[in-house]
C-alpha positions in Angstrom: 5.6 21.3 -8.8 3.4 20.7 -5.8 0.0 19.1 -6.2 -2.9 19.0 -3.8 -5.2 16.1 -3.1 -8.7 16.5 -1.7 -9.7 14.0 1.0 -12.3 13.4 3.7 -11.4 12.6 7.3 -13.7 10.1 9.1 -13.9 8.5 12.5 -15.0 4.9 12.0 -15.8 1.8 14.2 -17.3 4.0 16.9 -20.6 5.3 18.1 -19.2 8.5 19.6 -17.0 11.4 18.4 -13.2 10.8 18.6 -13.7 7.2 19.7 -12.8 5.1 16.7 -10.2 4.8 14.0 -9.3 7.6 11.8 -9.9 7.0 8.0 -8.8 9.3 5.2 -10.7 8.9 1.9 -9.0 10.5 -1.1 -11.7 11.5 -3.5 -9.7 10.9 -6.7 -6.9 8.4 -6.8 -6.5 8.4 -10.6 -3.0 8.8 -11.7 -1.4 8.0 -8.4 1.0 5.1 -8.5 1.1 2.5 -5.8 4.3 3.9 -4.3 2.7 7.4 -4.0 -0.5 6.0 -2.4 1.6 4.1 0.1 3.7 7.2 0.9 0.6 9.3 1.4 -0.8 6.6 3.8 2.4 6.6 5.7 2.4 10.4 6.0 -1.3 10.4 7.1 -0.5 7.7 9.7 -4.2 6.9 10.1 -5.4 3.3 10.7 -6.5 3.3 7.0 -6.1 5.6 4.0 -8.3 4.9 1.0 -8.3 6.1 -2.6 -11.5 6.1 -4.6 -10.9 5.1 -8.3 -13.1 4.5 -11.3 -14.8 1.1 -11.5 -13.1 -1.7 -13.3 -16.3 -3.5 -14.1 -19.8 -2.3 -15.2 -21.5 -3.8 -12.1 -19.8 -1.4 -9.6 -19.9 2.4 -9.2 -16.3 2.8 -8.0 -13.4 0.8 -6.6 -11.2 1.5 -3.6 -7.6 0.8 -2.7 -7.0 0.7 1.1 -3.6 1.3 2.8 -2.3 1.2 6.3 0.9 3.1 7.0 2.8 -0.1 6.3 1.0 -1.9 3.5 -1.9 -2.1 1.0 -4.8 -4.2 2.3 -6.4 -6.9 0.2 -9.8 -6.0 -1.4 -12.5 -6.4 1.2 -16.2 -5.8 1.7 -16.1 -3.8 4.9 -19.5 -2.5 6.0 -18.1 0.0 8.5 -16.0 1.8 5.8 -18.2 1.4 2.8 -20.4 4.3 3.8 -17.5 6.8 3.8 -16.4 5.6 0.4 -19.9 6.0 -1.0 -20.1 9.5 0.5 -16.7 10.4 -1.0 -17.8 9.1 -4.4 -21.0 11.2 -4.3 -19.1 14.3 -3.1 -16.5 13.9 -5.9 -19.4 13.8 -8.4 -20.9 17.0 -6.9 -17.7 19.0 -7.7 
């Protein structure tokens, strides 16, 4: 059975349209195993593909797993991509 996944498409690390790296932010990564997240990232073929997940600790609003087409990236605090993840989390809550 086919399943659809909602995501947002961003252009990051730039100050002008179509000048940066593409970033896909999947609004709800719950239930997706690591292998599926990696397969989606490979299919998207963007610089980064991220999956928003529920927080693991009470001092955060959400957590994010970030993948390139080839591998999962270690957790990081990246100012340039944190805004899209915050926006994605808010949009998910508005649904």
